[in-house]
VOVEX-975048 format. One record per residue: residue number from 1; chain; y, x negated, z negated of N, C-alpha, C, O, CB in turn. Coordinates in steps of 0.1 Angstrom, whole numbers. Last residue first. Glycine has a CB too. Layout:
REM residues N
resi: NUM chain: A n_Y: Y n_X: X n_Z: Z ca_Y: Y ca_X: X ca_Z: Z c_Y: Y c_X: X c_Z: Z o_Y: Y o_X: X o_Z: Z cb_Y: Y cb_X: X cb_Z: Z
...
REM end
This chain:
REM residues 85
resi: 85 chain: A n_Y: 488 n_X: -245 n_Z: -164 ca_Y: 491 ca_X: -240 ca_Z: -177 c_Y: 506 c_X: -242 c_Z: -179 o_Y: 511 o_X: -239 o_Z: -190 cb_Y: 483 cb_X: -247 cb_Z: -187
resi: 84 chain: A n_Y: 472 n_X: -233 n_Z: -135 ca_Y: 482 ca_X: -242 ca_Z: -142 c_Y: 486 c_X: -237 c_Z: -154 o_Y: 487 o_X: -225 o_Z: -155 cb_Y: 494 cb_X: -244 cb_Z: -135
resi: 83 chain: A n_Y: 438 n_X: -229 n_Z: -126 ca_Y: 451 ca_X: -223 ca_Z: -130 c_Y: 460 c_X: -232 c_Z: -140 o_Y: 457 o_X: -236 o_Z: -150 cb_Y: 447 cb_X: -210 cb_Z: -136
resi: 82 chain: A n_Y: 420 n_X: -248 n_Z: -103 ca_Y: 422 ca_X: -242 ca_Z: -115 c_Y: 436 c_X: -238 c_Z: -120 o_Y: 446 o_X: -246 o_Z: -116 cb_Y: 417 cb_X: -250 cb_Z: -124
resi: 81 chain: A n_Y: 408 n_X: -237 n_Z: -70 ca_Y: 417 ca_X: -247 ca_Z: -80 c_Y: 419 c_X: -238 c_Z: -94 o_Y: 419 o_X: -226 o_Z: -95 cb_Y: 435 cb_X: -250 cb_Z: -73
resi: 80 chain: A n_Y: 379 n_X: -235 n_Z: -56 ca_Y: 389 ca_X: -228 ca_Z: -60 c_Y: 396 c_X: -237 c_Z: -71 o_Y: 390 o_X: -244 o_Z: -79 cb_Y: 384 cb_X: -213 cb_Z: -64
resi: 79 chain: A n_Y: 355 n_X: -246 n_Z: -46 ca_Y: 366 ca_X: -249 ca_Z: -42 c_Y: 377 c_X: -244 c_Z: -47 o_Y: 387 o_X: -248 o_Z: -41 cb_Y: 365 cb_X: -247 cb_Z: -31
resi: 78 chain: A n_Y: 332 n_X: -232 n_Z: -58 ca_Y: 333 ca_X: -246 ca_Z: -62 c_Y: 346 c_X: -252 c_Z: -56 o_Y: 350 o_X: -263 o_Z: -61 cb_Y: 321 cb_X: -254 cb_Z: -56
resi: 77 chain: A n_Y: 335 n_X: -207 n_Z: -47 ca_Y: 335 ca_X: -208 ca_Z: -61 c_Y: 339 c_X: -224 c_Z: -64 o_Y: 348 o_X: -227 o_Z: -72 cb_Y: 321 cb_X: -202 cb_Z: -67
resi: 76 chain: A n_Y: 328 n_X: -212 n_Z: -21 ca_Y: 340 ca_X: -206 ca_Z: -25 c_Y: 344 c_X: -210 c_Z: -39 o_Y: 355 o_X: -216 o_Z: -42 cb_Y: 339 cb_X: -191 cb_Z: -24
resi: 75 chain: A n_Y: 301 n_X: -217 n_Z: -22 ca_Y: 310 ca_X: -226 ca_Z: -19 c_Y: 323 c_X: -224 c_Z: -23 o_Y: 329 o_X: -234 o_Z: -28 cb_Y: 310 cb_X: -227 cb_Z: -7
resi: 74 chain: A n_Y: 293 n_X: -193 n_Z: -32 ca_Y: 288 ca_X: -204 ca_Z: -40 c_Y: 297 c_X: -213 c_Z: -37 o_Y: 302 o_X: -219 o_Z: -47 cb_Y: 275 cb_X: -208 cb_Z: -38
resi: 73 chain: A n_Y: 297 n_X: -177 n_Z: -8 ca_Y: 308 ca_X: -173 ca_Z: -23 c_Y: 304 c_X: -185 c_Z: -32 o_Y: 312 o_X: -188 o_Z: -41 cb_Y: 303 cb_X: -154 cb_Z: -32
resi: 72 chain: A n_Y: 282 n_X: -187 n_Z: 10 ca_Y: 297 ca_X: -186 ca_Z: 12 c_Y: 305 c_X: -185 c_Z: -3 o_Y: 315 o_X: -191 o_Z: -8 cb_Y: 301 cb_X: -171 cb_Z: 22
resi: 71 chain: A n_Y: 256 n_X: -179 n_Z: 3 ca_Y: 260 ca_X: -194 ca_Z: 3 c_Y: 276 c_X: -194 c_Z: 3 o_Y: 281 o_X: -203 o_Z: -3 cb_Y: 253 cb_X: -202 cb_Z: 15
resi: 70 chain: A n_Y: 260 n_X: -152 n_Z: 3 ca_Y: 256 ca_X: -158 ca_Z: -11 c_Y: 261 c_X: -173 c_Z: -10 o_Y: 269 o_X: -178 o_Z: -18 cb_Y: 239 cb_X: -157 cb_Z: -14
resi: 69 chain: A n_Y: 262 n_X: -150 n_Z: 33 ca_Y: 276 ca_X: -146 ca_Z: 23 c_Y: 273 c_X: -151 c_Z: 7 o_Y: 282 o_X: -154 o_Z: -1 cb_Y: 279 cb_X: -126 cb_Z: 22
resi: 68 chain: A n_Y: 239 n_X: -154 n_Z: 41 ca_Y: 251 ca_X: -165 ca_Z: 44 c_Y: 262 c_X: -162 c_Z: 34 o_Y: 270 o_X: -171 o_Z: 28 cb_Y: 257 cb_X: -162 cb_Z: 61
resi: 67 chain: A n_Y: 213 n_X: -147 n_Z: 19 ca_Y: 223 ca_X: -144 ca_Z: 30 c_Y: 233 c_X: -154 c_Z: 31 o_Y: 234 o_X: -163 o_Z: 23 cb_Y: 231 cb_X: -131 cb_Z: 28
resi: 66 chain: A n_Y: 181 n_X: -160 n_Z: 10 ca_Y: 196 ca_X: -157 ca_Z: 7 c_Y: 203 c_X: -158 c_Z: 20 o_Y: 200 o_X: -165 o_Z: 30 cb_Y: 203 cb_X: -168 cb_Z: -5
resi: 65 chain: A n_Y: 152 n_X: -143 n_Z: 16 ca_Y: 159 ca_X: -154 ca_Z: 18 c_Y: 175 c_X: -151 c_Z: 15 o_Y: 180 o_X: -140 o_Z: 19 cb_Y: 156 cb_X: -159 cb_Z: 32
resi: 64 chain: A n_Y: 122 n_X: -128 n_Z: 5 ca_Y: 136 ca_X: -126 ca_Z: 7 c_Y: 143 c_X: -139 c_Z: 10 o_Y: 138 o_X: -148 o_Z: 3 cb_Y: 141 cb_X: -118 cb_Z: -4
resi: 63 chain: A n_Y: 93 n_X: -131 n_Z: 26 ca_Y: 99 ca_X: -133 ca_Z: 14 c_Y: 115 c_X: -133 c_Z: 15 o_Y: 120 o_X: -138 o_Z: 26 cb_Y: 93 cb_X: -145 cb_Z: 8
resi: 62 chain: A n_Y: 74 n_X: -103 n_Z: 36 ca_Y: 85 ca_X: -112 ca_Z: 42 c_Y: 90 c_X: -116 c_Z: 29 o_Y: 92 o_X: -107 o_Z: 20 cb_Y: 96 cb_X: -105 cb_Z: 52
resi: 61 chain: A n_Y: 50 n_X: -94 n_Z: 26 ca_Y: 54 ca_X: -93 ca_Z: 41 c_Y: 63 c_X: -102 c_Z: 45 o_Y: 62 o_X: -109 o_Z: 55 cb_Y: 60 cb_X: -80 cb_Z: 45
resi: 60 chain: A n_Y: 25 n_X: -114 n_Z: 7 ca_Y: 40 ca_X: -107 ca_Z: 7 c_Y: 42 c_X: -104 c_Z: 24 o_Y: 37 o_X: -111 o_Z: 33 cb_Y: 54 cb_X: -119 cb_Z: -1
resi: 59 chain: A n_Y: -8 n_X: -107 n_Z: 5 ca_Y: 2 ca_X: -116 ca_Z: 9 c_Y: 13 c_X: -107 c_Z: 13 o_Y: 12 o_X: -96 o_Z: 18 cb_Y: -2 cb_X: -125 cb_Z: 21
resi: 58 chain: A n_Y: -17 n_X: -85 n_Z: -21 ca_Y: -21 ca_X: -93 ca_Z: -8 c_Y: -10 c_X: -101 c_Z: -7 o_Y: -2 o_X: -102 o_Z: -17 cb_Y: -24 cb_X: -84 cb_Z: 6
resi: 57 chain: A n_Y: -15 n_X: -66 n_Z: -39 ca_Y: -16 ca_X: -79 ca_Z: -44 c_Y: -20 c_X: -89 c_Z: -34 o_Y: -25 o_X: -100 o_Z: -37 cb_Y: -25 cb_X: -80 cb_Z: -55
resi: 56 chain: A n_Y: -5 n_X: -40 n_Z: -30 ca_Y: -21 ca_X: -43 ca_Z: -32 c_Y: -24 c_X: -57 c_Z: -38 o_Y: -35 o_X: -60 o_Z: -41 cb_Y: -30 cb_X: -42 cb_Z: -16
resi: 55 chain: A n_Y: 21 n_X: -38 n_Z: -27 ca_Y: 15 ca_X: -33 ca_Z: -41 c_Y: 1 c_X: -37 c_Z: -42 o_Y: -5 o_X: -37 o_Z: -53 cb_Y: 16 cb_X: -18 cb_Z: -44
resi: 54 chain: A n_Y: 45 n_X: -56 n_Z: -14 ca_Y: 33 ca_X: -53 ca_Z: -11 c_Y: 27 c_X: -50 c_Z: -26 o_Y: 27 o_X: -58 o_Z: -35 cb_Y: 26 cb_X: -65 cb_Z: -4
resi: 53 chain: A n_Y: 79 n_X: -45 n_Z: -5 ca_Y: 70 ca_X: -50 ca_Z: -15 c_Y: 57 c_X: -47 c_Z: -14 o_Y: 55 o_X: -35 o_Z: -12 cb_Y: 72 cb_X: -47 cb_Z: -26
resi: 52 chain: A n_Y: 107 n_X: -47 n_Z: 9 ca_Y: 96 ca_X: -43 ca_Z: 13 c_Y: 85 c_X: -50 c_Z: 2 o_Y: 83 o_X: -63 o_Z: 2 cb_Y: 96 cb_X: -46 cb_Z: 29
resi: 51 chain: A n_Y: 140 n_X: -34 n_Z: 10 ca_Y: 129 ca_X: -43 ca_Z: 4 c_Y: 118 c_X: -38 c_Z: 5 o_Y: 116 o_X: -27 o_Z: 2 cb_Y: 130 cb_X: -46 cb_Z: -9
resi: 50 chain: A n_Y: 164 n_X: -27 n_Z: 34 ca_Y: 155 ca_X: -23 ca_Z: 26 c_Y: 148 c_X: -35 c_Z: 20 o_Y: 150 o_X: -46 o_Z: 25 cb_Y: 147 cb_X: -14 cb_Z: 32
resi: 49 chain: A n_Y: 186 n_X: -40 n_Z: 45 ca_Y: 189 ca_X: -26 ca_Z: 43 c_Y: 177 c_X: -20 c_Z: 33 o_Y: 179 o_X: -11 o_Z: 25 cb_Y: 189 cb_X: -17 cb_Z: 58
resi: 48 chain: A n_Y: 184 n_X: -67 n_Z: 51 ca_Y: 187 ca_X: -64 ca_Z: 36 c_Y: 192 c_X: -49 c_Z: 36 o_Y: 201 o_X: -45 o_Z: 28 cb_Y: 199 cb_X: -75 cb_Z: 30
resi: 47 chain: A n_Y: 172 n_X: -77 n_Z: 76 ca_Y: 188 ca_X: -72 ca_Z: 74 c_Y: 194 c_X: -70 c_Z: 63 o_Y: 206 o_X: -71 o_Z: 61 cb_Y: 191 cb_X: -60 cb_Z: 80
resi: 46 chain: A n_Y: 147 n_X: -75 n_Z: 69 ca_Y: 155 ca_X: -89 ca_Z: 73 c_Y: 168 c_X: -85 c_Z: 72 o_Y: 176 o_X: -92 o_Z: 65 cb_Y: 152 cb_X: -97 cb_Z: 88
resi: 45 chain: A n_Y: 143 n_X: -48 n_Z: 66 ca_Y: 140 ca_X: -56 ca_Z: 56 c_Y: 148 c_X: -71 c_Z: 57 o_Y: 154 o_X: -77 o_Z: 47 cb_Y: 124 cb_X: -59 cb_Z: 58
resi: 44 chain: A n_Y: 147 n_X: -41 n_Z: 93 ca_Y: 153 ca_X: -35 ca_Z: 83 c_Y: 153 c_X: -41 c_Z: 69 o_Y: 162 o_X: -39 o_Z: 62 cb_Y: 149 cb_X: -23 cb_Z: 82
resi: 43 chain: A n_Y: 124 n_X: -54 n_Z: 105 ca_Y: 136 ca_X: -56 ca_Z: 106 c_Y: 148 c_X: -53 c_Z: 98 o_Y: 158 o_X: -60 o_Z: 97 cb_Y: 138 cb_X: -53 cb_Z: 114
resi: 42 chain: A n_Y: 104 n_X: -38 n_Z: 93 ca_Y: 107 ca_X: -51 ca_Z: 90 c_Y: 118 c_X: -56 c_Z: 93 o_Y: 124 o_X: -63 o_Z: 84 cb_Y: 100 cb_X: -59 cb_Z: 95
resi: 41 chain: A n_Y: 110 n_X: -13 n_Z: 104 ca_Y: 111 ca_X: -14 ca_Z: 90 c_Y: 112 c_X: -28 c_Z: 88 o_Y: 121 o_X: -31 o_Z: 80 cb_Y: 100 cb_X: -6 cb_Z: 81
resi: 40 chain: A n_Y: 104 n_X: -18 n_Z: 132 ca_Y: 118 ca_X: -14 ca_Z: 127 c_Y: 120 c_X: -14 c_Z: 112 o_Y: 132 o_X: -16 o_Z: 107 cb_Y: 121 cb_X: 0 cb_Z: 130
resi: 39 chain: A n_Y: 78 n_X: -23 n_Z: 133 ca_Y: 87 ca_X: -32 ca_Z: 135 c_Y: 100 c_X: -31 c_Z: 130 o_Y: 106 o_X: -40 o_Z: 125 cb_Y: 88 cb_X: -35 cb_Z: 145
resi: 38 chain: A n_Y: 61 n_X: -6 n_Z: 106 ca_Y: 66 ca_X: -8 ca_Z: 117 c_Y: 76 c_X: -21 c_Z: 121 o_Y: 81 o_X: -28 o_Z: 112 cb_Y: 72 cb_X: 4 cb_Z: 118
resi: 37 chain: A n_Y: 33 n_X: 3 n_Z: 86 ca_Y: 46 ca_X: -7 ca_Z: 87 c_Y: 51 c_X: -9 c_Z: 101 o_Y: 43 o_X: -14 o_Z: 109 cb_Y: 43 cb_X: -22 cb_Z: 81
resi: 36 chain: A n_Y: 11 n_X: 17 n_Z: 86 ca_Y: 21 ca_X: 23 ca_Z: 90 c_Y: 36 c_X: 17 c_Z: 90 o_Y: 46 o_X: 22 o_Z: 94 cb_Y: 21 cb_X: 33 cb_Z: 82
resi: 35 chain: A n_Y: -9 n_X: 1 n_Z: 72 ca_Y: -9 ca_X: 2 ca_Z: 88 c_Y: 4 c_X: 11 c_Z: 95 o_Y: 6 o_X: 12 o_Z: 107 cb_Y: -24 cb_X: 10 cb_Z: 93
resi: 34 chain: A n_Y: -3 n_X: 2 n_Z: 48 ca_Y: 0 ca_X: -9 ca_Z: 56 c_Y: -1 c_X: -6 c_Z: 71 o_Y: 6 o_X: -12 o_Z: 80 cb_Y: -8 cb_X: -20 cb_Z: 52
resi: 33 chain: A n_Y: 12 n_X: 34 n_Z: 38 ca_Y: 0 ca_X: 25 ca_Z: 40 c_Y: 4 c_X: 13 c_Z: 48 o_Y: 14 o_X: 15 o_Z: 56 cb_Y: -13 cb_X: 34 cb_Z: 48
resi: 32 chain: A n_Y: 41 n_X: 35 n_Z: 15 ca_Y: 33 ca_X: 40 ca_Z: 27 c_Y: 22 c_X: 29 c_Z: 30 o_Y: 22 o_X: 18 o_Z: 26 cb_Y: 45 cb_X: 41 cb_Z: 41
resi: 31 chain: A n_Y: 61 n_X: 48 n_Z: -11 ca_Y: 48 ca_X: 40 ca_Z: -8 c_Y: 44 c_X: 46 c_Z: 6 o_Y: 44 o_X: 58 o_Z: 9 cb_Y: 34 cb_X: 42 cb_Z: -22
resi: 30 chain: A n_Y: 96 n_X: 47 n_Z: -19 ca_Y: 85 ca_X: 54 ca_Z: -14 c_Y: 74 c_X: 44 c_Z: -8 o_Y: 76 o_X: 33 o_Z: -2 cb_Y: 90 cb_X: 64 cb_Z: -3
resi: 29 chain: A n_Y: 127 n_X: 48 n_Z: -36 ca_Y: 114 ca_X: 43 ca_Z: -34 c_Y: 103 c_X: 51 c_Z: -29 o_Y: 100 o_X: 62 o_Z: -34 cb_Y: 111 cb_X: 37 cb_Z: -45
resi: 28 chain: A n_Y: 162 n_X: 51 n_Z: -32 ca_Y: 149 ca_X: 57 ca_Z: -34 c_Y: 137 c_X: 48 c_Z: -30 o_Y: 139 o_X: 41 o_Z: -20 cb_Y: 149 cb_X: 69 cb_Z: -27
resi: 27 chain: A n_Y: 188 n_X: 45 n_Z: -27 ca_Y: 183 ca_X: 37 ca_Z: -38 c_Y: 168 c_X: 44 c_Z: -39 o_Y: 162 o_X: 40 o_Z: -50 cb_Y: 193 cb_X: 38 cb_Z: -52
resi: 26 chain: A n_Y: 194 n_X: 76 n_Z: -10 ca_Y: 200 ca_X: 62 ca_Z: -16 c_Y: 194 c_X: 56 c_Z: -27 o_Y: 194 o_X: 63 o_Z: -38 cb_Y: 215 cb_X: 64 cb_Z: -20
resi: 25 chain: A n_Y: 162 n_X: 84 n_Z: 3 ca_Y: 176 ca_X: 87 ca_Z: 0 c_Y: 181 c_X: 74 c_Z: -6 o_Y: 174 o_X: 64 o_Z: -7 cb_Y: 178 cb_X: 99 cb_Z: -10
resi: 24 chain: A n_Y: 144 n_X: 80 n_Z: 33 ca_Y: 145 ca_X: 75 ca_Z: 21 c_Y: 162 c_X: 79 c_Z: 16 o_Y: 171 o_X: 78 o_Z: 24 cb_Y: 142 cb_X: 59 cb_Z: 22
resi: 23 chain: A n_Y: 119 n_X: 92 n_Z: 53 ca_Y: 130 ca_X: 96 ca_Z: 49 c_Y: 133 c_X: 88 c_Z: 33 o_Y: 125 o_X: 90 o_Z: 24 cb_Y: 130 cb_X: 114 cb_Z: 50
resi: 22 chain: A n_Y: 100 n_X: 82 n_Z: 80 ca_Y: 102 ca_X: 77 ca_Z: 64 c_Y: 118 c_X: 81 c_Z: 62 o_Y: 127 o_X: 76 o_Z: 68 cb_Y: 99 cb_X: 58 cb_Z: 61
resi: 21 chain: A n_Y: 82 n_X: 99 n_Z: 105 ca_Y: 93 ca_X: 90 ca_Z: 102 c_Y: 92 c_X: 90 c_Z: 85 o_Y: 83 o_X: 96 o_Z: 79 cb_Y: 108 cb_X: 97 cb_Z: 109
resi: 20 chain: A n_Y: 55 n_X: 97 n_Z: 133 ca_Y: 63 ca_X: 103 ca_Z: 120 c_Y: 75 c_X: 94 c_Z: 117 o_Y: 79 o_X: 84 o_Z: 124 cb_Y: 53 cb_X: 103 cb_Z: 106
resi: 19 chain: A n_Y: 28 n_X: 79 n_Z: 145 ca_Y: 38 ca_X: 92 ca_Z: 146 c_Y: 45 c_X: 93 c_Z: 135 o_Y: 38 o_X: 91 o_Z: 125 cb_Y: 32 cb_X: 105 cb_Z: 148
resi: 18 chain: A n_Y: 30 n_X: 47 n_Z: 135 ca_Y: 24 ca_X: 56 ca_Z: 142 c_Y: 33 c_X: 68 c_Z: 145 o_Y: 45 o_X: 66 o_Z: 147 cb_Y: 12 cb_X: 59 cb_Z: 136
resi: 17 chain: A n_Y: 47 n_X: 32 n_Z: 123 ca_Y: 42 ca_X: 25 ca_Z: 133 c_Y: 35 c_X: 36 c_Z: 141 o_Y: 34 o_X: 34 o_Z: 153 cb_Y: 34 cb_X: 14 cb_Z: 129
resi: 16 chain: A n_Y: 79 n_X: 52 n_Z: 115 ca_Y: 66 ca_X: 46 ca_Z: 113 c_Y: 60 c_X: 40 c_Z: 124 o_Y: 64 o_X: 43 o_Z: 135 cb_Y: 59 cb_X: 54 cb_Z: 107
resi: 15 chain: A n_Y: 114 n_X: 49 n_Z: 116 ca_Y: 102 ca_X: 53 ca_Z: 122 c_Y: 90 c_X: 45 c_Z: 118 o_Y: 91 o_X: 33 o_Z: 116 cb_Y: 104 cb_X: 51 cb_Z: 137
resi: 14 chain: A n_Y: 137 n_X: 59 n_Z: 90 ca_Y: 130 ca_X: 47 ca_Z: 98 c_Y: 117 c_X: 55 c_Z: 104 o_Y: 111 o_X: 64 o_Z: 99 cb_Y: 124 cb_X: 32 cb_Z: 87
resi: 13 chain: A n_Y: 165 n_X: 69 n_Z: 77 ca_Y: 155 ca_X: 73 ca_Z: 84 c_Y: 149 c_X: 64 c_Z: 91 o_Y: 156 o_X: 58 o_Z: 99 cb_Y: 159 cb_X: 82 cb_Z: 91
resi: 12 chain: A n_Y: 184 n_X: 67 n_Z: 46 ca_Y: 180 ca_X: 61 ca_Z: 57 c_Y: 170 c_X: 68 c_Z: 63 o_Y: 163 o_X: 74 o_Z: 55 cb_Y: 175 cb_X: 49 cb_Z: 55
resi: 11 chain: A n_Y: 216 n_X: 77 n_Z: 27 ca_Y: 201 ca_X: 76 ca_Z: 32 c_Y: 198 c_X: 71 c_Z: 44 o_Y: 206 o_X: 71 o_Z: 53 cb_Y: 196 cb_X: 89 cb_Z: 31
resi: 10 chain: A n_Y: 232 n_X: 50 n_Z: 12 ca_Y: 233 ca_X: 63 ca_Z: 19 c_Y: 219 c_X: 64 c_Z: 24 o_Y: 211 o_X: 54 o_Z: 24 cb_Y: 243 cb_X: 64 cb_Z: 32
resi: 9 chain: A n_Y: 235 n_X: 30 n_Z: -4 ca_Y: 242 ca_X: 42 ca_Z: -11 c_Y: 241 c_X: 51 c_Z: -2 o_Y: 247 o_X: 62 o_Z: -4 cb_Y: 256 cb_X: 40 cb_Z: -15
resi: 8 chain: A n_Y: 206 n_X: 8 n_Z: 2 ca_Y: 219 ca_X: 12 ca_Z: 6 c_Y: 223 c_X: 25 c_Z: -4 o_Y: 214 o_X: 29 o_Z: -11 cb_Y: 221 cb_X: 15 cb_Z: 23
resi: 7 chain: A n_Y: 180 n_X: -2 n_Z: -1 ca_Y: 191 ca_X: -7 ca_Z: -8 c_Y: 205 c_X: -2 c_Z: -7 o_Y: 214 o_X: -6 o_Z: -14 cb_Y: 191 cb_X: -18 cb_Z: -5
resi: 6 chain: A n_Y: 150 n_X: 16 n_Z: -5 ca_Y: 164 ca_X: 16 ca_Z: 4 c_Y: 174 c_X: 10 c_Z: -8 o_Y: 176 o_X: 14 o_Z: -19 cb_Y: 169 cb_X: 34 cb_Z: 12
resi: 5 chain: A n_Y: 120 n_X: 1 n_Z: -5 ca_Y: 131 ca_X: 6 ca_Z: -14 c_Y: 144 c_X: 7 c_Z: -6 o_Y: 148 o_X: -3 o_Z: 1 cb_Y: 133 cb_X: -4 cb_Z: -27
resi: 4 chain: A n_Y: 86 n_X: 6 n_Z: -3 ca_Y: 98 ca_X: 4 ca_Z: 5 c_Y: 109 c_X: 11 c_Z: -4 o_Y: 108 o_X: 22 o_Z: -9 cb_Y: 97 cb_X: 9 cb_Z: 20
resi: 3 chain: A n_Y: 54 n_X: -8 n_Z: -7 ca_Y: 67 ca_X: -1 ca_Z: -12 c_Y: 79 c_X: -4 c_Z: -4 o_Y: 82 o_X: -16 o_Z: 0 cb_Y: 70 cb_X: -5 cb_Z: -27
resi: 2 chain: A n_Y: 23 n_X: -2 n_Z: 7 ca_Y: 35 ca_X: -11 ca_Z: 9 c_Y: 46 c_X: -2 c_Z: 4 o_Y: 48 o_X: 8 o_Z: 9 cb_Y: 39 cb_X: -17 cb_Z: 24
resi: 1 chain: A n_Y: -12 n_X: -10 n_Z: 0 ca_Y: -2 ca_X: 0 ca_Z: 0 c_Y: 12 c_X: -9 c_Z: 0 o_Y: 13 o_X: -20 o_Z: -5 cb_Y: -3 cb_X: 10 cb_Z: -13
REM end
């Protein structure tokens, strides 16, 4: 089983690999069978729209990678100047 969590504050509708769609409300979680995991859902996971978790204890579908905005925020924090007294 695969758990999919909507990380957005708006509802999402994703196509499953077979026939049918998956409707996720804001911050909602749903479980689907591994065979229903489509390329569209994998792409949404890579873009940070949803979090995909494998509940069967098998191999993780896609590990999460830090986004460019996280790296930029860390670099910006290092380069900010201190306030004058």
